[in-house]
NUTOR-684189 format. One line per field, with one value per residue (C-alpha): y, z negated, x. Coordinates in Angstrom, 1 decimal. Example, Ala and Ser with C-alpha at 12.3 -4.5 7.8 and 13.67 -1.06 7.14 Angstrom:
<nodes>
py: (-4.5:-1.1)
pz: (-7.8:-7.1)
px: (12.3:13.7)
</nodes>
This chain:
<nodes>
py: (227.9:227.9:231.1:230.3:229.7:233.0:234.9:233.4:234.5:238.0:238.5:239.4:241.2:243.5:244.1:245.3:247.5:248.9:249.9:251.7:253.6:254.5:256.1:258.4:259.5:260.0:262.3:264.2:265.3:266.0:268.0:271.5:270.8:269.1:271.8:274.5:272.8:272.4:275.9:274.8:276.6:275.7:274.3:272.0:271.0:269.8:268.0:265.9:264.3:264.5:263.0:259.8:259.6:260.1:257.4:255.2:255.8:255.4:252.1:250.5:249.4:247.9:246.0:244.9:243.6:241.7:240.2:238.6:237.1:236.3:235.0:237.5:236.6:237.5:240.7:241.9:241.2:243.1:246.1:246.0:246.1:249.1:250.8:250.3:251.8:254.9:255.3:255.2:257.7:260.0:259.9:261.1:263.8:267.2:269.3:269.2:267.8:264.8:264.3:264.4:261.8:259.5:259.9:258.7:255.5:255.1:255.7:252.9:250.5:251.7:251.2:247.5:247.0:248.8:246.7:243.3:243.1:243.6:241.3:238.5:238.7:238.6:235.5:233.5:234.7:234.8:238.2:237.0:236.4:239.2:241.9:240.8:240.6:244.0:245.2:243.9:245.9:248.9:248.4:248.2:251.4:253.2:252.1:253.2:256.5:257.1:255.9:257.6:261.2:260.6:258.7:261.3:264.1:262.3:261.7:265.3:266.6:264.3:264.6:262.0:264.6:264.3:262.0:259.1:259.5:257.7:255.4:254.0:252.3:250.3:247.7:247.4:246.6:244.0:242.3:242.3:240.8:237.8:237.4:237.1:234.5:232.3:232.8:233.5:230.4:231.0:228.8:230.5:230.4:230.8:232.2:232.1:234.8:237.8:241.4:244.7:247.9:250.0:252.7:253.2:253.5:256.1:258.1:258.0:259.1:261.9:263.3:263.2:264.7:267.6:268.5:268.4:270.5:273.1:273.2:273.4:276.5:278.4:281.3:284.1:281.8:280.3:281.4:282.2:283.0:280.5:282.0:282.4:281.0:278.7:277.4:276.7:274.8:272.6:271.8:271.1:268.8:267.0:266.4:265.3:262.7:261.4:261.1:259.2:256.9:256.0:255.3:253.1:251.2:250.4:248.9:247.2:243.4:243.6:247.1:248.4:249.6:247.4:249.5:246.6:246.4:250.1:250.8:248.1:250.0:248.9:249.4:252.7:254.2:252.9:254.5:257.9:257.6:256.6:259.6:261.8:259.9:260.3:264.1:264.4:262.0:262.6:266.1:267.7:265.6:266.1:269.8:269.0:268.5:271.8:273.5:272.4:273.2:276.2:278.0:276.9:276.7:273.2:270.9:267.9:265.5:267.4:267.7:264.0:263.5:266.0:263.7:260.8:261.6:261.2:257.8:256.6:257.2:255.2:252.3:252.0:252.3:250.0:247.2:247.4:247.7:244.8:242.5:243.5:243.0:239.5:238.8:240.1:240.3:243.9:246.3:249.2:250.9:251.3:253.1:255.4:256.3:256.8:259.2:261.2:261.4:262.5:265.4:266.4:266.2:268.2:270.7:271.3:271.6:274.2:276.6:276.5:279.3:280.0:280.4:277.4:275.4:272.3:270.0:271.2:270.4:267.0:266.2:267.3:265.2:262.2:262.4:262.4:259.4:257.5:258.2:257.2:254.0:252.9:253.7:252.8:249.0:248.5:250.2:247.7:244.8:245.9:245.9:242.5:241.0:241.7:240.1:236.7:235.8:236.1:239.8:240.6:242.1:244.5:245.4:246.1:248.0:250.1:251.3:251.9:253.7:256.2:256.7:257.5:259.6:261.5:262.0:263.3:265.7:266.7:267.5:269.4:271.4:272.1:273.0:275.5:276.9:277.1:278.9:281.4:282.0:282.4:284.9:287.0:287.0:287.6:290.5:292.2:291.8:293.0:296.1:297.1:296.9:298.9:296.0:295.8:292.7:292.7:291.4:287.7:285.4:286.9:283.7:281.3:280.0:277.7:278.4:280.7:280.8:282.9:285.6:288.6:288.3:290.4:288.9:285.4:286.1:287.3:284.3:281.8:283.4:283.3:279.6:279.0:281.1:279.6:276.0:276.2:276.9:273.7:271.6:273.4:272.4:268.8:268.8:269.7:266.8:264.5:265.2:263.4:260.4:260.4:260.5:257.7:255.3:255.8:254.7:251.6:248.4:246.6:243.1:240.3:239.1:235.7:232.9:231.6:233.0:232.9:233.5:230.2:230.7:227.3:227.9:231.7:232.2:229.8:231.6:234.9:233.7:232.4:235.8:237.7:235.5:235.9:239.7:239.8)
pz: (-75.5:-79.2:-81.2:-82.4:-78.8:-77.6:-80.4:-79.5:-75.9:-77.1:-79.1:-76.1:-74.3:-77.2:-77.9:-74.3:-74.5:-77.8:-76.3:-73.3:-75.4:-77.9:-75.2:-74.4:-77.9:-78.8:-75.8:-76.6:-80.0:-78.7:-75.6:-77.1:-78.1:-74.8:-72.6:-74.7:-74.5:-70.7:-70.3:-68.8:-68.6:-69.7:-66.2:-66.7:-70.1:-68.5:-65.6:-67.9:-69.0:-65.6:-63.5:-65.7:-65.7:-62.0:-61.3:-63.8:-62.1:-58.6:-59.4:-61.5:-58.6:-56.9:-60.0:-60.5:-56.9:-57.4:-60.6:-58.5:-56.1:-58.0:-61.3:-63.9:-66.3:-63.8:-62.9:-66.5:-67.0:-63.9:-65.2:-68.4:-66.5:-64.4:-67.6:-69.2:-66.1:-66.3:-70.0:-69.6:-66.7:-68.8:-71.7:-69.6:-67.8:-67.7:-66.2:-65.6:-62.1:-63.1:-66.1:-63.9:-61.6:-64.5:-65.8:-62.5:-62.8:-66.4:-65.2:-62.6:-65.3:-67.6:-64.8:-64.6:-68.3:-68.5:-65.7:-66.5:-70.2:-69.8:-66.7:-68.6:-71.6:-69.2:-67.7:-70.9:-73.0:-72.3:-72.5:-75.4:-77.5:-76.0:-78.4:-81.2:-78.9:-77.4:-81.0:-81.5:-78.5:-79.9:-83.2:-81.3:-79.4:-82.6:-84.4:-81.4:-81.2:-84.9:-85.2:-82.0:-83.0:-86.4:-85.0:-82.3:-84.8:-87.0:-84.0:-82.8:-86.3:-86.8:-85.4:-82.7:-80.7:-78.4:-75.9:-78.3:-77.9:-74.6:-75.6:-78.6:-76.4:-74.5:-77.3:-78.0:-74.4:-74.2:-77.3:-75.6:-72.5:-74.4:-76.5:-73.3:-71.9:-75.0:-75.8:-72.5:-70.3:-67.4:-64.4:-61.1:-58.4:-55.3:-52.1:-48.6:-46.7:-48.9:-47.8:-49.8:-48.6:-49.0:-46.6:-48.7:-51.8:-50.2:-49.0:-52.5:-54.2:-51.8:-52.0:-55.8:-56.0:-53.7:-55.7:-59.0:-57.6:-56.5:-60.0:-61.7:-59.9:-59.3:-61.4:-63.3:-64.7:-61.3:-58.0:-56.1:-56.8:-57.2:-54.2:-51.6:-48.3:-50.3:-52.5:-49.5:-47.8:-50.8:-51.4:-47.7:-47.2:-50.6:-49.8:-46.3:-47.6:-50.1:-47.4:-45.3:-48.3:-48.5:-44.8:-44.9:-48.0:-46.3:-43.3:-45.1:-45.3:-48.9:-50.2:-53.3:-54.8:-53.2:-52.6:-53.3:-56.9:-57.7:-56.3:-58.4:-61.0:-64.2:-62.8:-61.0:-64.2:-66.3:-63.9:-64.2:-68.0:-67.9:-65.9:-68.5:-71.3:-69.6:-69.2:-72.9:-74.4:-72.4:-71.4:-74.6:-77.2:-75.3:-76.4:-80.1:-80.8:-79.0:-81.1:-84.4:-83.3:-81.0:-82.7:-86.3:-86.4:-87.9:-87.3:-84.9:-87.8:-89.5:-86.2:-85.9:-89.4:-88.6:-85.7:-88.0:-88.4:-84.7:-84.6:-87.9:-86.3:-83.2:-85.4:-87.5:-84.6:-82.1:-84.6:-86.2:-82.9:-81.5:-84.4:-84.5:-80.7:-81.0:-83.9:-82.6:-78.8:-78.6:-76.9:-75.6:-78.9:-79.6:-76.3:-76.6:-80.2:-79.2:-76.4:-78.8:-81.3:-78.5:-77.5:-81.2:-81.9:-78.9:-79.4:-83.0:-81.9:-79.3:-82.3:-83.6:-83.4:-84.9:-88.4:-88.7:-91.9:-91.2:-93.2:-90.9:-87.8:-89.2:-89.8:-86.2:-84.6:-86.7:-85.1:-81.6:-82.7:-83.7:-80.4:-78.4:-80.3:-79.5:-75.8:-74.2:-74.4:-74.6:-71.2:-69.7:-71.5:-69.9:-66.4:-66.9:-67.8:-64.3:-62.2:-61.7:-62.9:-59.4:-59.3:-62.9:-62.2:-59.6:-61.6:-64.8:-63.1:-61.3:-64.6:-66.0:-62.8:-63.0:-66.8:-66.2:-63.1:-65.3:-67.8:-65.1:-63.9:-67.5:-68.4:-65.2:-65.3:-69.0:-68.9:-66.2:-68.3:-71.4:-69.5:-68.0:-71.3:-73.1:-70.5:-71.0:-74.8:-74.8:-72.3:-74.6:-77.6:-75.7:-74.5:-78.1:-78.7:-75.6:-73.8:-70.0:-69.3:-65.7:-66.7:-66.1:-69.0:-70.9:-72.9:-70.0:-71.5:-74.5:-76.1:-78.7:-81.0:-78.5:-78.6:-81.0:-84.1:-83.1:-79.6:-81.0:-83.4:-80.5:-78.4:-81.2:-82.0:-78.3:-78.0:-81.1:-79.9:-76.4:-77.5:-78.5:-74.9:-73.6:-76.2:-75.3:-71.7:-72.8:-74.7:-71.5:-69.7:-72.5:-71.8:-68.4:-70.3:-72.5:-69.5:-67.7:-70.6:-71.3:-67.7:-67.8:-67.7:-71.1:-69.8:-72.3:-72.6:-71.0:-72.9:-69.9:-68.6:-65.0:-63.5:-63.1:-61.3:-62.3:-66.0:-66.4:-66.5:-69.5:-71.4:-70.7:-72.0:-75.1:-75.7:-75.0:-77.4:-80.1:-79.5:-79.9)
px: (-110.0:-110.3:-110.3:-106.7:-105.5:-107.1:-105.4:-102.0:-102.5:-103.5:-100.3:-98.1:-100.9:-101.8:-98.1:-97.6:-100.7:-99.6:-96.2:-97.8:-100.3:-97.6:-95.5:-98.5:-99.3:-95.6:-95.2:-98.4:-97.0:-93.5:-94.6:-94.4:-90.8:-90.0:-91.4:-89.9:-86.4:-86.8:-88.1:-91.4:-94.7:-98.3:-98.8:-95.8:-97.2:-100.4:-98.6:-96.4:-99.6:-101.4:-98.6:-98.6:-102.4:-102.6:-100.1:-101.9:-105.2:-103.9:-102.1:-104.9:-107.1:-104.1:-103.1:-106.7:-106.8:-103.5:-104.9:-107.6:-105.1:-101.8:-100.5:-101.7:-98.8:-96.1:-98.0:-98.3:-94.6:-93.7:-95.8:-93.7:-90.4:-91.6:-92.7:-89.3:-87.5:-89.8:-89.1:-85.4:-85.5:-87.7:-85.4:-82.5:-84.5:-82.7:-85.4:-89.2:-89.2:-87.1:-89.4:-92.5:-91.0:-90.1:-93.6:-95.0:-93.0:-94.2:-97.8:-97.5:-96.4:-99.2:-101.7:-100.7:-101.1:-104.4:-105.9:-104.3:-104.9:-108.6:-108.8:-107.0:-109.3:-112.2:-110.8:-110.5:-113.5:-117.2:-119.0:-121.1:-117.9:-115.8:-116.9:-114.6:-111.6:-112.5:-112.6:-109.0:-108.0:-109.7:-107.8:-104.5:-105.4:-106.3:-103.1:-100.9:-102.8:-102.4:-98.8:-97.7:-98.2:-96.6:-93.6:-93.2:-93.2:-90.6:-88.3:-88.6:-87.9:-84.9:-81.4:-82.3:-84.2:-87.2:-85.5:-85.8:-89.6:-89.0:-86.2:-88.0:-90.5:-87.9:-87.1:-90.8:-91.6:-88.8:-90.3:-93.7:-92.1:-90.7:-93.9:-95.9:-93.5:-94.1:-97.7:-99.6:-100.4:-102.8:-103.4:-102.6:-105.3:-103.1:-104.7:-103.3:-105.1:-104.2:-104.5:-104.4:-105.8:-102.6:-103.9:-107.1:-105.0:-102.7:-105.7:-107.3:-104.1:-103.4:-106.9:-107.0:-103.5:-104.2:-107.4:-105.4:-102.6:-105.3:-106.8:-103.5:-102.2:-105.4:-106.7:-105.0:-102.4:-101.6:-100.3:-103.6:-107.2:-110.0:-111.7:-108.9:-107.6:-105.2:-108.0:-110.2:-107.3:-106.6:-110.3:-111.0:-108.0:-108.6:-112.3:-111.5:-109.0:-111.6:-114.2:-111.7:-111.1:-114.8:-114.9:-111.7:-112.9:-116.2:-114.4:-111.4:-111.2:-110.1:-110.8:-109.0:-112.3:-115.1:-118.1:-120.5:-119.1:-118.9:-122.4:-124.1:-126.2:-124.5:-121.0:-121.8:-123.3:-120.5:-118.0:-119.8:-119.8:-116.1:-115.1:-116.8:-115.1:-111.7:-112.3:-113.2:-110.7:-107.5:-108.3:-109.5:-107.5:-104.2:-104.3:-105.0:-101.3:-100.6:-103.2:-101.7:-98.1:-98.4:-101.3:-101.1:-97.3:-97.0:-94.1:-94.5:-94.6:-97.4:-99.3:-99.1:-100.5:-103.3:-104.5:-105.2:-108.9:-109.4:-107.7:-109.3:-112.7:-111.7:-110.3:-113.5:-115.9:-114.1:-113.6:-117.0:-118.9:-117.0:-117.8:-121.4:-121.9:-120.4:-122.7:-126.0:-125.4:-126.7:-124.3:-126.3:-127.2:-123.5:-122.6:-125.7:-124.7:-121.1:-122.2:-124.3:-121.4:-119.0:-121.4:-121.7:-118.0:-116.8:-119.6:-118.4:-114.7:-115.9:-116.3:-112.7:-110.2:-106.7:-108.1:-110.5:-110.1:-108.1:-110.4:-113.2:-111.1:-110.4:-114.0:-114.9:-112.2:-113.3:-116.7:-115.0:-113.0:-116.2:-117.9:-114.8:-114.4:-117.9:-117.6:-114.4:-114.2:-117.9:-118.4:-116.0:-117.8:-121.1:-119.5:-117.8:-121.1:-122.4:-119.6:-118.1:-114.6:-113.2:-114.1:-113.4:-110.0:-111.4:-114.4:-112.5:-109.8:-112.4:-113.8:-110.3:-109.4:-112.2:-111.7:-108.0:-108.9:-111.3:-108.5:-106.1:-108.8:-109.6:-106.0:-105.5:-108.7:-108.8:-105.1:-105.9:-108.8:-106.6:-103.8:-106.2:-107.9:-104.6:-103.4:-106.6:-106.4:-102.6:-103.0:-105.5:-103.2:-100.1:-102.0:-102.6:-98.9:-98.2:-96.5:-96.7:-98.8:-97.8:-94.4:-93.6:-93.6:-96.5:-97.2:-96.5:-93.3:-93.9:-90.5:-92.3:-89.4:-87.5:-90.2:-90.2:-92.3:-95.3:-95.4:-95.2:-98.1:-100.3:-99.5:-100.1:-103.5:-104.3:-103.7:-105.8:-108.8:-108.6:-108.6:-112.3:-113.2:-111.8:-113.6:-116.9:-116.3:-115.6:-118.9:-120.8:-119.0:-119.9:-123.6:-123.1:-121.8:-125.0:-127.3:-125.4:-125.3:-129.0:-129.7:-127.5:-129.7:-129.7:-128.8:-128.2:-124.6:-124.0:-122.3:-120.4:-117.0:-118.2:-121.6:-123.5:-126.8:-128.2:-127.4:-127.6:-131.5:-131.8:-129.0:-130.7:-134.0:-132.4:-130.7:-133.9:-135.8:-133.1:-133.2:-137.0)
</nodes>
């Protein structure tokens, strides 16, 4: 395909990806208002994000497997329809449980878009030329992540109300659906003997879900202690289900996550790095909007504007690294540099409290954005370079799965850490005012405007001071990313879409010579 033909095919794909990502960023900014209106707690706040990420992660390997078996165009259109249904249900939600169920439906649709867009690009562009198109994807991600918070803030602050944060995505998704119908043309490789490991997918989802539920409700802000009979039960059952998943996947005819692919050195290390990226990106940055609104008292619109440095860093790093990789064929320096920036950025954010200068916070988040922009798509590129086109859907979705899984874990774990820390700081503040801290609702309810002035001030300060803790944890996790990417083999990018044993060694020698 020519560059023009590839760009035409990408129009609908990137439009669909933009819509899905926009729905996530809009919700992140609107969440304090949504949870306050629905009378939810800090745990509910985290689970509105976690439920979508978990459904996204659980469905991504299935979509990736389907992409290796069926028409990718029909699959990506189906994912858009599922996403639209979830968005409509979320817009009409009248309580937290209904909202969580709708978010699960949205997450399934987003899982399809996440896996299929990357798989389709991998099917039509060689790894050597894929950097520039990955850069375009990064640009779309950055624009959606910058526009989402601002748009979400404007909607929440307008007479429309927060429900339109979900409804606004529907027409955009429909436009993407028709754009795909017109611009995307892919030949279908139909296979007769098709089987999908649904049991393995069920075990995986159940095991992850149980562990996330345990983390969400444990500790001082939860319903039982970290070291208790309930905790032991949750952990035991969750680990047993994950062990069963590995056993089933090793025996399955067509496993959802083929062990032979994920245990390959490049893919395995990229997966470890992606988990850490997900923990840091989704887990830590999810609470930035809450920091600006709950702690600093800014409106949703202003909170969205304050997130621009993060996204500007992602935009610059993703586009620039993609273009440079395509030009020079060197990808590893970018993921190593990105990992270092991620550690530095999160480490700096670990020092913030409720009085930190906003310009300082913006500079710190920009560093995180630069690191993330160099990492996310380039890790997928490194993995795609090691597999044939017939496995590209499964390999790409495996990396996306573990990144999103890391995000779900990150949101849940860091949300629990934040809730516990807020409870501790708030209790100390309430004690000085002579307020009984054993009473329910000591900062758990996010409808802060309903609290008396002095109490509200204590809770806001508690959220600001506690936020630094979760970024410090994210910095420690980012160190895992750095170690993993340093160990990834620096293989030259091949110039062919598929692996051709009789041609590949020559191409590799040419690339090595050019690099030297």
